[in-house]
All heavy atoms as an XYZ file, in Angstrom:
988
protein
N      14.974    -33.332    204.647
C      14.479    -32.567    205.788
C      14.362    -31.098    205.399
O      15.263    -30.557    204.757
C      15.464    -32.648    206.948
C      15.193    -33.764    207.898
C      16.220    -33.711    208.996
C      15.586    -33.988    210.327
N      16.545    -33.968    211.411
N      13.276    -30.496    205.849
C      13.096    -29.065    205.612
C      13.829    -28.285    206.700
O      13.824    -28.704    207.862
C      11.612    -28.685    205.668
C      10.820    -29.179    204.493
C       9.399    -28.682    204.573
C       8.598    -29.167    203.393
N       7.220    -28.726    203.457
N      14.443    -27.160    206.327
C      15.096    -26.361    207.373
C      14.054    -25.770    208.321
O      12.954    -25.402    207.911
C      15.814    -25.261    206.601
C      15.184    -25.228    205.259
C      14.589    -26.584    205.018
N      14.423    -25.745    209.555
C      13.516    -25.207    210.576
C      13.592    -23.688    210.519
O      14.690    -23.118    210.577
C      13.912    -25.713    211.984
C      13.013    -25.101    213.045
C      13.867    -27.218    212.026
N      12.419    -23.019    210.356
C      12.463    -21.557    210.308
C      12.881    -20.994    211.660
O      12.608    -21.599    212.704
C      11.026    -21.159    209.970
C      10.191    -22.316    210.394
C      11.070    -23.534    210.266
N      13.566    -19.849    211.645
C      13.958    -19.254    212.925
C      12.716    -18.826    213.702
O      11.676    -18.532    213.105
C      14.801    -18.032    212.522
C      14.364    -17.728    211.135
C      13.940    -19.027    210.517
N      12.813    -18.848    215.019
C      11.637    -18.450    215.792
C      11.278    -16.993    215.494
O      12.159    -16.155    215.305
C      12.073    -18.611    217.246
C      13.565    -18.663    217.206
C      13.953    -19.162    215.844
N       9.987    -16.752    215.408
C       9.526    -15.388    215.124
C       9.865    -14.491    216.302
O       9.713    -14.885    217.464
C       8.018    -15.391    214.886
N      10.353    -13.308    215.972
C      10.659    -12.362    217.044
C       9.351    -11.830    217.608
O       8.452    -11.467    216.855
C      11.500    -11.203    216.518
C      12.931    -11.579    216.304
C      13.777    -10.356    216.012
O      13.551     -9.305    216.632
O      14.652    -10.473    215.151
N       9.284    -11.805    218.883
C       8.092    -11.292    219.535
C       8.345     -9.830    219.861
O       9.296     -9.504    220.582
C       7.747    -12.092    220.808
C       7.449    -13.545    220.429
C       6.568    -11.467    221.529
C       7.274    -14.454    221.599
N       7.509     -8.976    219.291
C       7.666     -7.543    219.546
C       7.293     -7.271    221.000
O       6.307     -7.816    221.511
C       6.760     -6.745    218.622
N       8.079     -6.459    221.659
C       7.719     -6.144    223.040
C       6.397     -5.390    223.077
O       6.071     -4.648    222.151
C       8.872     -5.254    223.520
C       9.467     -4.703    222.272
C       9.236     -5.725    221.204
N       5.651     -5.643    224.122
C       4.387     -4.928    224.252
C       4.680     -3.451    224.407
O       5.462     -3.055    225.267
C       3.602     -5.437    225.475
C       2.946     -6.780    225.218
O       2.766     -7.125    224.034
O       2.602     -7.464    226.188
N       4.050     -2.684    223.559
C       4.215     -1.239    223.637
C       2.845     -0.657    223.974
O       1.836     -1.070    223.406
C       4.799     -0.665    222.330
C       5.033      0.818    222.463
C       3.964     -0.996    221.132
C       5.913      1.383    221.377
N       2.826      0.238    224.918
C       1.540      0.774    225.368
C       0.925      1.637    224.277
O       1.636      2.170    223.411
C       1.737      1.594    226.641
O       2.455      2.773    226.346
N      -0.403      1.779    224.296
C      -1.072      2.597    223.277
C      -0.530      4.023    223.222
O      -0.352      4.570    222.138
C      -2.537      2.586    223.711
C      -2.695      1.323    224.493
C      -1.375      1.113    225.182
N      -0.228      4.604    224.391
C       0.240      5.992    224.357
C       1.670      6.096    223.817
O       1.992      7.027    223.090
C       0.084      6.681    225.718
C       1.126      6.360    226.728
N       1.072      5.232    227.494
C       2.245      7.029    227.091
C       2.120      5.201    228.292
N       2.859      6.280    228.073
N       2.528      5.105    224.112
C       3.889      5.131    223.571
C       3.859      4.978    222.050
O       4.597      5.663    221.336
C       4.736      4.017    224.187
C       5.108      4.256    225.628
C       5.813      3.067    226.257
O       5.434      1.911    225.960
O       6.746      3.301    227.029
N       3.000      4.086    221.569
C       2.856      3.874    220.134
C       2.370      5.162    219.462
O       2.938      5.604    218.455
C       1.882      2.721    219.874
C       1.648      2.347    218.419
C       2.937      1.859    217.772
C       0.569      1.274    218.323
N       1.336      5.774    220.027
C       0.781      7.002    219.442
C       1.792      8.141    219.474
O       1.934      8.874    218.489
C      -0.501      7.393    220.173
N       2.503      8.288    220.583
C       3.492      9.366    220.673
C       4.611      9.176    219.651
O       5.084     10.156    219.047
C       4.057      9.469    222.089
C       3.089      9.993    223.156
C       3.702      9.886    224.539
C       2.662     11.424    222.857
N       5.015      7.942    219.433
C       6.032      7.662    218.426
C       5.547      8.017    217.026
O       6.281      8.610    216.223
N       4.300      7.663    216.729
C       3.726      7.985    215.418
C       3.566      9.492    215.250
O       3.796     10.026    214.157
C       2.368      7.300    215.251
C       2.462      5.802    215.060
C       1.076      5.209    214.922
C       1.092      3.719    214.706
N      -0.277      3.183    214.559
N       3.163     10.182    216.311
C       3.007     11.640    216.234
C       4.359     12.311    215.983
O       4.461     13.233    215.168
C       2.367     12.189    217.514
C       0.883     11.863    217.700
C       0.424     12.222    219.109
C       0.035     12.587    216.658
N       5.393     11.831    216.660
C       6.721     12.416    216.455
C       7.207     12.160    215.026
O       7.792     13.041    214.390
C       7.724     11.856    217.474
C       9.073     12.555    217.428
C       8.982     14.052    217.679
O       8.394     14.491    218.656
N       9.548     14.850    216.789
N       6.949     10.965    214.519
C       7.345     10.647    213.148
C       6.608     11.546    212.155
O       7.201     12.034    211.183
C       7.070      9.176    212.844
N       5.336     11.786    212.410
C       4.556     12.674    211.544
C       5.113     14.095    211.611
O       5.296     14.743    210.577
C       3.078     12.658    211.964
C       2.160     13.642    211.232
C       2.149     13.373    209.731
C       0.746     13.558    211.802
N       5.399     14.561    212.798
C       5.967     15.906    212.959
C       7.294     16.025    212.202
O       7.554     17.014    211.526
C       6.158     16.212    214.442
C       6.857     17.539    214.690
C       7.017     17.787    216.170
N       5.958     18.683    216.597
C       5.691     18.985    217.847
N       6.376     18.444    218.819
N       4.731     19.833    218.142
N       8.130     14.988    212.320
C       9.452     15.008    211.685
C       9.369     15.049    210.151
O      10.285     15.559    209.502
C      10.281     13.795    212.110
C      10.684     13.848    213.580
O      10.572     14.922    214.210
O      11.097     12.789    214.102
N       8.277     14.514    209.585
C       8.135     14.506    208.120
C       7.749     15.872    207.568
O       7.824     16.086    206.364
C       7.130     13.442    207.702
C       7.723     12.065    207.947
C       6.968     10.871    207.396
N       5.808     11.093    206.617
C       4.585     10.677    206.960
N       4.377     10.046    208.089
N       3.561     10.885    206.156
N       7.321     16.796    208.418
C       7.008     18.180    208.024
C       6.060     18.253    206.821
O       6.284     19.013    205.876
C       8.285     18.963    207.745
C       9.210     19.062    208.954
C      10.391     19.958    208.671
C      11.355     20.041    209.828
N      10.844     20.593    211.053
N       4.987     17.481    206.871
C       4.048     17.445    205.749
C       3.384     18.793    205.491
O       3.366     19.271    204.355
C       2.969     16.377    205.982
C       3.377     14.924    205.821
C       2.199     14.008    206.100
C       3.921     14.672    204.431
N       2.802     19.377    206.539
C       2.060     20.619    206.294
C       2.993     21.737    205.851
O       2.593     22.611    205.082
C       1.186     21.012    207.480
C       1.893     21.490    208.710
C       2.205     20.758    209.822
C       2.367     22.818    208.976
N       2.847     21.538    210.743
C       2.952     22.814    210.261
C       2.361     24.015    208.267
C       3.516     23.943    210.840
C       2.918     25.143    208.848
C       3.489     25.100    210.124
N       4.240     21.710    206.305
C       5.200     22.741    205.902
C       5.532     22.628    204.404
O       5.982     23.587    203.806
C       6.488     22.644    206.726
C       6.309     22.958    208.194
C       6.024     21.741    209.061
O       5.390     20.796    208.620
N       6.492     21.765    210.301
N       5.298     21.445    203.834
C       5.571     21.219    202.410
C       4.303     21.357    201.564
O       4.284     20.980    200.402
C       6.168     19.825    202.217
C       7.484     19.620    202.937
C       7.911     18.159    202.955
O       7.526     17.366    202.113
N       8.723     17.795    203.934
N       3.237     21.847    202.194
C       1.988     22.051    201.464
C       1.033     20.872    201.507
O      -0.054     20.940    200.941
N       1.408     19.788    202.156
C       0.551     18.600    202.239
C      -0.309     18.678    203.500
O      -0.191     17.859    204.410
C       1.404     17.339    202.222
N      -1.191     19.675    203.523
C      -2.001     19.918    204.717
C      -3.033     18.809    204.926
O      -3.204     18.309    206.039
C      -2.679     21.310    204.636
C      -3.599     21.544    205.819
C      -1.619     22.402    204.559
N      -3.710     18.410    203.854
C      -4.732     17.372    203.985
C      -4.137     16.033    204.437
O      -4.647     15.424    205.380
C      -5.505     17.229    202.673
C      -6.664     16.269    202.762
C      -7.479     16.263    201.482
C      -8.600     15.262    201.543
N      -9.399     15.281    200.312
N      -3.048     15.556    203.812
C      -2.450     14.310    204.307
C      -1.982     14.422    205.763
O      -2.096     13.459    206.528
C      -1.266     14.076    203.369
C      -1.622     14.801    202.119
C      -2.419     15.998    202.558
N      -1.474     15.582    206.140
C      -1.033     15.803    207.526
C      -2.198     15.612    208.497
O      -2.100     14.857    209.465
C      -0.448     17.216    207.648
C      -0.152     17.657    209.068
C       0.985     17.231    209.728
C      -1.016     18.527    209.742
C       1.265     17.647    211.027
C      -0.737     18.949    211.038
C       0.396     18.511    211.665
O       0.677     18.921    212.949
N      -3.305     16.284    208.232
C      -4.451     16.186    209.140
C      -5.110     14.809    209.084
O      -5.609     14.329    210.102
C      -5.453     17.304    208.852
C      -4.998     18.619    209.401
N      -5.173     18.977    210.719
C      -4.335     19.645    208.821
C      -4.654     20.171    210.924
N      -4.132     20.605    209.788
N      -5.094     14.171    207.924
C      -5.644     12.816    207.817
C      -4.846     11.851    208.686
O      -5.416     11.041    209.428
C      -5.625     12.336    206.360
O      -6.525     13.071    205.585
N      -3.522     11.945    208.590
C      -2.680     11.048    209.381
C      -2.788     11.350    210.868
O      -2.837     10.436    211.698
C      -1.224     11.145    208.906
C      -0.368     10.036    209.449
C       0.999      9.950    208.789
O       1.143     10.334    207.612
O       1.925      9.487    209.477
N      -2.837     12.626    211.215
C      -2.986     13.025    212.615
C      -4.279     12.436    213.184
O      -4.294     11.851    214.272
C      -2.996     14.555    212.714
C      -2.949     15.187    214.083
C      -1.692     14.798    214.842
C      -3.013     16.704    213.947
N      -5.362     12.568    212.439
C      -6.646     12.015    212.855
C      -6.575     10.494    212.995
O      -7.065      9.919    213.977
C      -7.713     12.408    211.821
O      -8.942     11.804    212.093
N      -5.933      9.823    212.030
C      -5.824      8.359    212.086
C      -5.022      7.899    213.298
O      -5.365      6.892    213.929
C      -5.182      7.818    210.805
C      -6.115      7.886    209.597
O      -7.332      8.133    209.786
O      -5.620      7.700    208.472
N      -3.974      8.605    213.634
C      -3.158      8.247    214.804
C      -4.011      8.338    216.069
O      -3.987      7.434    216.916
C      -1.914      9.152    214.918
C      -0.936      8.863    213.765
C      -1.220      8.965    216.272
C       0.176      9.897    213.610
N      -4.775      9.406    216.198
C      -5.618      9.566    217.388
C      -6.736      8.530    217.415
O      -7.064      7.992    218.482
C      -6.197     10.976    217.446
C      -5.166     12.071    217.702
C      -5.832     13.436    217.704
C      -4.427     11.841    219.017
N      -7.308      8.233    216.275
C      -8.369      7.214    216.223
C      -7.822      5.833    216.602
O      -8.467      5.075    217.330
C      -9.014      7.191    214.832
C      -9.871      8.426    214.566
C     -10.272      8.530    213.088
N     -11.024      9.728    212.840
C     -12.360      9.805    212.877
N     -13.074      8.733    213.145
N     -12.977     10.940    212.651
N      -6.630      5.520    216.120
C      -5.994      4.249    216.484
C      -5.733      4.206    217.996
O      -5.974      3.188    218.649
C      -4.691      4.073    215.706
C      -4.005      2.757    216.018
O      -4.608      1.695    215.768
O      -2.857      2.796    216.518
N      -5.274      5.325    218.542
C      -5.055      5.406    219.987
C      -6.365      5.163    220.736
O      -6.400      4.414    221.721
C      -4.471      6.775    220.363
C      -4.366      6.996    221.850
C      -3.398      6.367    222.600
C      -5.255      7.845    222.497
C      -3.307      6.568    223.976
C      -5.172      8.062    223.862
C      -4.192      7.414    224.603
N      -7.449      5.779    220.282
C      -8.749      5.592    220.936
C      -9.180      4.127    220.895
O      -9.723      3.610    221.879
C      -9.818      6.464    220.272
C      -9.699      7.957    220.518
C     -10.637      8.729    219.606
C      -9.990      8.290    221.978
N      -8.926      3.469    219.781
C      -9.289      2.054    219.678
C      -8.492      1.206    220.661
O      -9.036      0.339    221.335
C      -9.081      1.546    218.248
C     -10.115      2.088    217.302
C     -10.205      1.322    215.991
O      -9.395      0.402    215.747
O     -11.113      1.659    215.218
N      -7.194      1.468    220.727
C      -6.335      0.672    221.600
C      -6.552      1.000    223.074
O      -6.530      0.114    223.920
C      -4.864      0.900    221.239
C      -4.483      0.371    219.881
C      -3.072      0.827    219.492
N      -2.745      0.478    218.136
C      -2.239     -0.697    217.765
N      -1.997     -1.614    218.670
N      -1.971     -0.939    216.506
N      -6.719      2.266    223.393
C      -6.797      2.697    224.789
C      -8.208      2.568    225.366
O      -8.397      2.147    226.503
C      -6.307      4.158    224.899
C      -6.552      4.851    226.213
C      -5.742      4.257    227.355
N      -5.925      4.991    228.569
C      -6.936      4.839    229.434
N      -7.876      3.953    229.194
N      -7.004      5.559    230.529
N      -9.220      2.962    224.587
C     -10.592      3.012    225.105
C     -11.511      1.962    224.495
O     -12.684      1.901    224.823
C     -11.181      4.418    224.898
C     -10.465      5.455    225.723
C      -9.471      6.252    225.166
C     -10.758      5.621    227.073
C      -8.795      7.200    225.929
C     -10.089      6.566    227.838
C      -9.107      7.353    227.259
O      -8.438      8.275    228.021
N     -10.965      1.162    223.586
C     -11.710      0.063    222.966
C     -12.998      0.520    222.271
O     -14.040     -0.132    222.385
C     -12.051     -1.028    224.003
C     -10.859     -1.550    224.763
C     -10.166     -2.629    223.956
N      -9.140     -3.298    224.727
C      -7.856     -3.248    224.411
N      -7.445     -2.583    223.382
N      -6.977     -3.889    225.137
N     -12.924      1.647    221.570
C     -14.065      2.070    220.767
C     -13.642      2.009    219.298
O     -12.489      2.292    218.978
C     -14.573      3.482    221.137
C     -13.499      4.536    220.921
C     -15.096      3.521    222.559
C     -14.007      5.940    221.068
N     -14.551      1.617    218.391
C     -14.188      1.460    216.977
C     -14.070      2.810    216.262
O     -14.824      3.122    215.335
C     -15.339      0.610    216.426
C     -16.506      0.968    217.291
C     -15.930      1.224    218.666
N     -13.101      3.596    216.668
C     -12.984      4.978    216.199
C     -12.648      5.098    214.717
O     -12.997      6.098    214.086
C     -11.937      5.711    217.036
N     -11.979      4.114    214.151
C     -11.596      4.203    212.732
C     -12.830      4.169    211.826
O     -12.818      4.722    210.743
C     -10.638      3.079    212.349
C      -9.293      3.170    213.046
S      -8.417      4.707    212.781
C      -7.323      4.237    211.469
N     -13.892      3.529    212.297
C     -15.105      3.396    211.485
C     -16.171      4.408    211.870
O     -17.281      4.361    211.354
C     -15.691      1.985    211.633
C     -14.813      0.892    211.064
C     -13.758      0.406    212.047
O     -14.026      0.371    213.253
O     -12.651      0.069    211.593
N     -15.872      5.303    212.797
C     -16.891      6.221    213.298
C     -16.628      7.658    212.863
O     -15.484      8.047    212.636
C     -16.944      6.173    214.828
C     -17.429      4.844    215.370
C     -17.514      4.848    216.886
O     -16.734      5.501    217.564
N     -18.471      4.104    217.414
N     -17.728      8.420    212.792
C     -17.591      9.852    212.563
C     -17.107     10.490    213.864
O     -17.158      9.867    214.938
C     -18.933     10.490    212.169
O     -19.825     10.390    213.281
C     -19.540      9.825    210.939
N     -16.689     11.727    213.769
C     -16.256     12.439    214.973
C     -17.373     12.491    216.001
O     -17.147     12.247    217.193
C     -15.769     13.855    214.592
O     -14.640     13.712    213.714
C     -15.352     14.651    215.814
N     -18.592     12.773    215.563
C     -19.725     12.826    216.503
C     -19.969     11.467    217.156
O     -20.260     11.397    218.358
C     -20.999     13.302    215.794
C     -20.971     14.793    215.494
O     -20.178     15.521    216.133
O     -21.755     15.231    214.629
N     -19.860     10.398    216.387
C     -20.051      9.061    216.955
C     -18.971      8.731    217.980
O     -19.254      8.087    218.997
C     -20.056      8.010    215.839
C     -21.291      8.066    214.960
C     -21.175      7.215    213.701
O     -20.056      6.912    213.253
O     -22.241      6.857    213.160
N     -17.759      9.194    217.726
C     -16.676      8.976    218.686
C     -17.018      9.634    220.018
O     -16.872      9.032    221.083
C     -15.336      9.513    218.146
C     -14.829      8.617    217.006
C     -14.289      9.619    219.251
C     -13.636      9.180    216.258
N     -17.509     10.858    219.968
C     -17.810     11.558    221.217
C     -19.018     10.968    221.928
O     -19.082     10.988    223.157
C     -17.930     13.062    220.987
C     -16.572     13.683    220.846
C     -16.015     13.902    219.600
C     -15.805     13.963    221.964
C     -14.738     14.416    219.472
C     -14.524     14.472    221.853
C     -13.989     14.703    220.604
N     -19.932     10.397    221.176
C     -21.047      9.677    221.808
C     -20.510      8.461    222.564
O     -20.890      8.207    223.709
C     -22.077      9.239    220.748
O     -22.595     10.409    220.106
C     -23.212      8.454    221.369
N     -19.579      7.741    221.958
C     -18.976      6.569    222.601
C     -18.133      6.977    223.809
O     -18.114      6.282    224.829
C     -18.124      5.798    221.600
N     -17.437      8.104    223.701
C     -16.581      8.552    224.809
C     -17.387      9.022    226.015
O     -16.851      9.090    227.117
C     -15.649      9.673    224.350
C     -14.502      9.249    223.438
C     -13.716     10.472    222.982
C     -13.601      8.249    224.125
N     -18.657      9.315    225.821
C     -19.497      9.751    226.945
C     -19.573      8.665    228.019
O     -19.751      8.978    229.200
C     -20.897     10.114    226.452
N     -19.393      7.418    227.619
C     -19.474      6.302    228.567
C     -18.125      6.025    229.240
O     -18.024      5.108    230.047
C     -19.952      5.052    227.845
N     -17.096      6.810    228.916
C     -15.786      6.594    229.526
C     -15.562      7.610    230.642
O     -16.350      8.543    230.810
C     -14.648      6.752    228.489
O     -14.554      8.127    228.105
C     -14.876      5.874    227.268
N     -14.452      7.435    231.349
C     -14.116      8.370    232.422
C     -13.132      9.443    231.936
O     -12.431     10.055    232.738
C     -13.548      7.616    233.626
C     -12.276      6.845    233.270
O     -11.920      6.773    232.070
O     -11.651      6.314    234.195
N     -13.104      9.666    230.628
C     -12.178     10.656    230.070
C     -12.552     12.054    230.571
O     -13.699     12.467    230.471
C     -12.218     10.625    228.542
C     -11.216     11.582    227.898
S     -11.354     11.627    226.094
C     -10.763      9.992    225.685
N     -11.567     12.793    231.117
C     -11.840     14.150    231.607
C     -12.267     15.094    230.477
O     -11.886     14.914    229.321
C     -10.494     14.601    232.191
C      -9.696     13.361    232.371
C     -10.190     12.372    231.358
N     -13.054     16.095    230.835
C     -13.567     17.041    229.836
C     -12.450     17.771    229.097
O     -12.559     18.009    227.893
C     -14.513     18.054    230.493
C     -15.877     17.472    230.817
C     -16.575     16.823    229.611
O     -16.609     17.433    228.521
O     -17.087     15.699    229.764
N     -11.373     18.143    229.788
C     -10.269     18.838    229.122
C      -9.677     17.964    228.023
O      -9.365     18.442    226.925
C      -9.181     19.240    230.128
C      -7.936     19.886    229.513
C      -8.287     21.192    228.806
C      -6.881     20.140    230.582
N      -9.537     16.691    228.313
C      -8.984     15.771    227.323
C      -9.932     15.649    226.126
O      -9.492     15.662    224.976
C      -8.735     14.409    227.969
C      -7.888     13.496    227.125
C      -7.616     12.167    227.800
O      -8.154     11.877    228.864
N      -6.800     11.348    227.185
N     -11.237     15.559    226.383
C     -12.214     15.497    225.286
C     -12.163     16.765    224.451
O     -12.270     16.721    223.225
C     -13.630     15.299    225.842
C     -13.903     13.921    226.376
C     -15.323     13.830    226.894
C     -15.546     12.552    227.658
N     -16.854     12.490    228.307
N     -11.987     17.888    225.122
C     -11.924     19.171    224.424
C     -10.723     19.219    223.482
O     -10.825     19.676    222.335
C     -11.861     20.310    225.440
O     -11.698     21.541    224.784
N      -9.582     18.734    223.949
C      -8.384     18.685    223.092
C      -8.650     17.825    221.858
O      -8.315     18.199    220.732
C      -7.198     18.099    223.851
C      -6.627     18.973    224.925
C      -5.379     18.285    225.504
N      -4.963     18.833    226.759
C      -4.298     19.979    226.909
N      -4.009     20.704    225.858
N      -3.927     20.386    228.103
N      -9.227     16.661    222.094
C      -9.509     15.737    221.000
C     -10.490     16.362    220.010
O     -10.293     16.275    218.795
C     -10.070     14.424    221.552
C     -10.435     13.369    220.518
C      -9.191     12.903    219.768
C     -11.138     12.196    221.182
N     -11.525     17.001    220.516
C     -12.532     17.616    219.650
C     -11.891     18.685    218.755
O     -12.181     18.764    217.562
C     -13.680     18.208    220.462
C     -14.821     18.711    219.578
C     -16.002     19.227    220.378
N     -16.601     18.238    221.246
C     -17.503     17.334    220.852
N     -17.876     17.286    219.593
N     -18.016     16.494    221.718
N     -10.996     19.493    219.318
C     -10.330     20.533    218.520
C      -9.561     19.919    217.356
O      -9.659     20.383    216.217
C      -9.370     21.347    219.386
C     -10.041     22.319    220.310
C      -9.025     23.076    221.162
O      -7.827     23.011    220.932
N      -9.522     23.789    222.159
N      -8.800     18.882    217.645
C      -7.962     18.262    216.606
C      -8.826     17.585    215.546
O      -8.619     17.790    214.340
C      -6.975     17.254    217.220
C      -6.169     16.547    216.135
C      -6.049     17.943    218.209
N      -9.797     16.777    215.975
C     -10.616     16.039    215.011
C     -11.514     16.965    214.196
O     -11.728     16.727    213.002
C     -11.456     14.971    215.722
C     -10.667     13.818    216.352
C     -11.620     12.805    216.971
C      -9.744     13.147    215.357
N     -12.030     18.019    214.812
C     -12.891     18.953    214.080
C     -12.105     19.678    212.998
O     -12.568     19.792    211.856
C     -13.549     19.960    215.051
O     -14.336     19.232    216.007
C     -14.442     20.940    214.307
N     -10.907     20.154    213.328
C     -10.089     20.816    212.315
C      -9.707     19.827    211.215
O      -9.752     20.160    210.021
C      -8.838     21.451    212.925
C      -7.944     22.197    211.930
C      -8.707     23.305    211.204
C      -6.731     22.779    212.638
N      -9.370     18.605    211.590
C      -9.024     17.584    210.593
C     -10.205     17.336    209.654
O     -10.033     17.236    208.427
C      -8.595     16.287    211.274
N     -11.416     17.269    210.201
C     -12.607     17.077    209.364
C     -12.788     18.250    208.403
O     -13.113     18.060    207.228
C     -13.864     16.918    210.227
C     -13.938     15.578    210.935
O     -13.148     14.667    210.603
O     -14.791     15.443    211.838
N     -12.586     19.467    208.901
C     -12.737     20.649    208.045
C     -11.711     20.636    206.909
O     -12.022     20.974    205.771
C     -12.590     21.927    208.870
C     -13.754     22.253    209.802
C     -13.395     23.425    210.719
C     -15.014     22.565    209.010
N     -10.490     20.244    207.226
C      -9.441     20.185    206.204
C      -9.764     19.087    205.186
O      -9.657     19.295    203.975
C      -8.058     19.948    206.843
C      -6.996     19.633    205.788
C      -7.645     21.159    207.667
N     -10.181     17.913    205.684
C     -10.402     16.771    204.805
C     -11.665     16.923    203.949
O     -11.670     16.550    202.785
C     -10.504     15.474    205.620
C      -9.195     15.086    206.284
C      -9.214     13.720    206.917
C     -10.249     13.572    208.001
N     -10.175     12.282    208.697
N     -12.727     17.470    204.529
C     -14.015     17.446    203.840
C     -14.503     18.807    203.362
O     -15.311     18.878    202.453
C     -15.074     16.799    204.734
C     -14.680     15.422    205.194
C     -14.513     15.149    206.539
C     -14.452     14.393    204.287
C     -14.132     13.879    206.971
C     -14.067     13.128    204.713
C     -13.911     12.875    206.056
N     -14.056     19.882    203.967
C     -14.535     21.217    203.578
C     -13.421     22.057    202.946
O     -13.590     23.247    202.734
C     -15.111     21.939    204.796
N     -12.293     21.415    202.684
C     -11.153     22.081    202.046
C     -10.688     23.326    202.801
O     -10.250     24.292    202.200
C     -11.479     22.415    200.597
C     -11.754     21.176    199.788
C     -11.984     21.481    198.361
N     -12.329     20.230    197.671
C     -12.690     20.184    196.423
N     -12.748     21.268    195.704
N     -12.982     19.028    195.871
N     -10.809     23.256    204.100
C     -10.317     24.337    204.954
C      -8.798     24.426    204.814
O      -8.112     23.415    204.709
C     -10.690     24.029    206.412
C     -10.224     25.032    207.415
C     -11.156     26.212    207.566
O     -12.309     26.119    207.123
O     -10.709     27.221    208.114
N      -8.270     25.636    204.821
C      -6.827     25.851    204.781
C      -6.409     26.526    206.090
O      -6.453     27.751    206.194
C      -6.436     26.717    203.581
C      -6.532     25.994    202.247
C      -5.580     24.821    202.147
O      -4.419     24.910    202.515
N      -6.088     23.691    201.671
N      -6.045     25.740    207.100
C      -5.701     26.315    208.394
C      -4.400     27.117    208.330
O      -3.564     26.896    207.456
C      -5.550     25.102    209.308
C      -5.354     23.943    208.411
C      -5.950     24.285    207.081
N      -4.277     28.028    209.271
C      -3.049     28.797    209.405
C      -1.928     27.885    209.912
O      -2.206     26.882    210.580
C      -3.261     29.939    210.391
C      -4.299     30.988    209.991
C      -4.576     31.920    211.162
C      -3.826     31.760    208.775
N      -0.671     28.235    209.629
C       0.439     27.413    210.149
C       0.343     27.198    211.665
O       0.605     26.094    212.149
C       1.678     28.231    209.772
C       1.264     28.957    208.536
C      -0.190     29.302    208.749
N      -0.057     28.219    212.401
C      -0.179     28.073    213.859
C      -1.245     27.037    214.222
O      -1.098     26.313    215.211
C      -0.516     29.419    214.495
N      -2.314     26.954    213.427
C      -3.365     25.962    213.691
C      -2.854     24.545    213.448
O      -3.189     23.621    214.191
C      -4.584     26.223    212.804
C      -5.280     27.531    213.128
O      -5.224     27.964    214.302
O      -5.882     28.121    212.212
N      -2.038     24.380    212.401
C      -1.462     23.056    212.129
C      -0.577     22.616    213.288
O      -0.635     21.464    213.736
C      -0.643     23.089    210.834
C      -1.503     23.311    209.617
O      -2.603     22.799    209.513
N      -0.988     24.091    208.684
N       0.254     23.519    213.775
C       1.159     23.185    214.878
C       0.367     22.957    216.170
O       0.671     22.054    216.948
C       2.202     24.286    215.068
C       3.332     23.891    215.993
C       4.056     22.600    215.614
O       4.318     22.353    214.428
O       4.352     21.804    216.525
N      -0.669     23.764    216.376
C      -1.483     23.596    217.586
C      -2.190     22.239    217.584
O      -2.326     21.609    218.628
C      -2.514     24.723    217.706
C      -3.317     24.602    218.998
C      -4.359     25.683    219.151
O      -4.786     26.305    218.190
N      -4.787     25.895    220.377
N      -2.622     21.779    216.419
C      -3.243     20.455    216.341
C      -2.281     19.379    216.824
O      -2.667     18.467    217.559
C      -3.706     20.148    214.911
O      -4.889     20.819    214.614
N      -1.020     19.475    216.426
C      -0.011     18.505    216.871
C       0.173     18.600    218.382
O       0.205     17.578    219.078
C       1.310     18.738    216.144
C       2.433     17.819    216.597
S       2.132     16.050    216.355
C       2.295     15.907    214.578
N       0.301     19.815    218.897
C       0.493     20.000    220.346
C      -0.703     19.447    221.124
O      -0.528     18.785    222.152
C       0.700     21.483    220.682
C       1.972     22.076    220.103
C       3.235     21.392    220.586
O       3.269     20.916    221.742
O       4.200     21.330    219.796
N      -1.905     19.717    220.635
C      -3.115     19.214    221.298
C      -3.167     17.686    221.240
O      -3.558     17.032    222.202
C      -4.379     19.811    220.646
C      -4.525     21.293    220.854
C      -5.004     21.656    222.250
O      -4.907     20.891    223.202
N      -5.531     22.855    222.376
N      -2.774     17.119    220.123
C      -2.780     15.657    219.975
C      -1.808     15.009    220.948
O      -2.131     14.016    221.614
C      -2.434     15.269    218.529
N      -0.602     15.580    221.052
C       0.394     15.037    221.982
C      -0.106     15.148    223.423
O      -0.021     14.185    224.195
C       1.752     15.752    221.796
C       2.366     15.364    220.440
C       2.712     15.422    222.936
C       3.565     16.197    220.032
N      -0.658     16.299    223.780
C      -1.191     16.477    225.133
C      -2.322     15.499    225.412
O      -2.414     14.905    226.480
C      -1.661     17.925    225.328
N      -3.197     15.308    224.412
C      -4.316     14.373    224.556
C      -3.812     12.968    224.858
O      -4.293     12.302    225.772
C      -5.176     14.370    223.287
C      -6.173     13.254    223.262
C      -7.339     13.335    223.997
C      -5.928     12.103    222.521
C      -8.249     12.285    223.998
C      -6.835     11.062    222.511
C      -8.005     11.142    223.250
N      -2.838     12.515    224.087
C      -2.309     11.156    224.274
C      -1.630     11.024    225.639
O      -1.843     10.047    226.355
C      -1.351     10.779    223.131
C      -0.631      9.472    223.423
C      -2.121     10.682    221.813
N      -0.844     12.028    226.015
C      -0.156     11.970    227.317
C      -1.155     11.930    228.463
O      -0.953     11.211    229.442
C       0.776     13.161    227.483
C       2.034     13.045    226.646
C       2.960     14.222    226.855
C       4.260     14.034    226.090
N       5.152     15.201    226.240
N      -2.252     12.676    228.336
C      -3.287     12.668    229.389
C      -4.005     11.330    229.450
O      -4.535     10.953    230.486
C      -4.297     13.788    229.142
C      -3.727     15.164    229.375
C      -4.583     16.284    228.813
O      -5.637     16.006    228.214
O      -4.188     17.443    228.956
N      -4.030     10.606    228.327
C      -4.718      9.322    228.286
C      -3.862      8.148    228.689
O      -4.324      7.012    228.694
N      -2.593      8.407    229.001
C      -1.700      7.313    229.398
C      -2.122      6.777    230.763
O      -2.519      7.521    231.627
C      -0.268      7.822    229.460
N      -2.022      5.481    230.887
C      -2.375      4.856    232.177
C      -1.176      4.136    232.760
O      -0.258      3.808    232.095
C      -3.556      3.858    232.046
C      -4.840      4.611    231.860
C      -3.324      2.880    230.941
């Protein structure tokens, strides 16, 4: 007789905003940009928000450009302030990732604050 495997643990359902906030806090705690890893910091920040958009608004944000994301968001009921926060974070992340922008420390921290506010505003 083969041993019966233990039942798989079922992860509790975690809401998209709780998941994103946890990932954002973990990213903040790793202090990447403070250690000179500005590009990885902004890449991960962008990925966390894109994953949140996929889970919360059901748009394929991981495969889309920033402009395509905002075209897709036009069909949602997302408030303009929330879109503005998202645009600030994703635009700076794009500049860091693709144009080798070197943001000021205050800009790096503001991106995190804007991302957290964006996710909290998107909670349902």
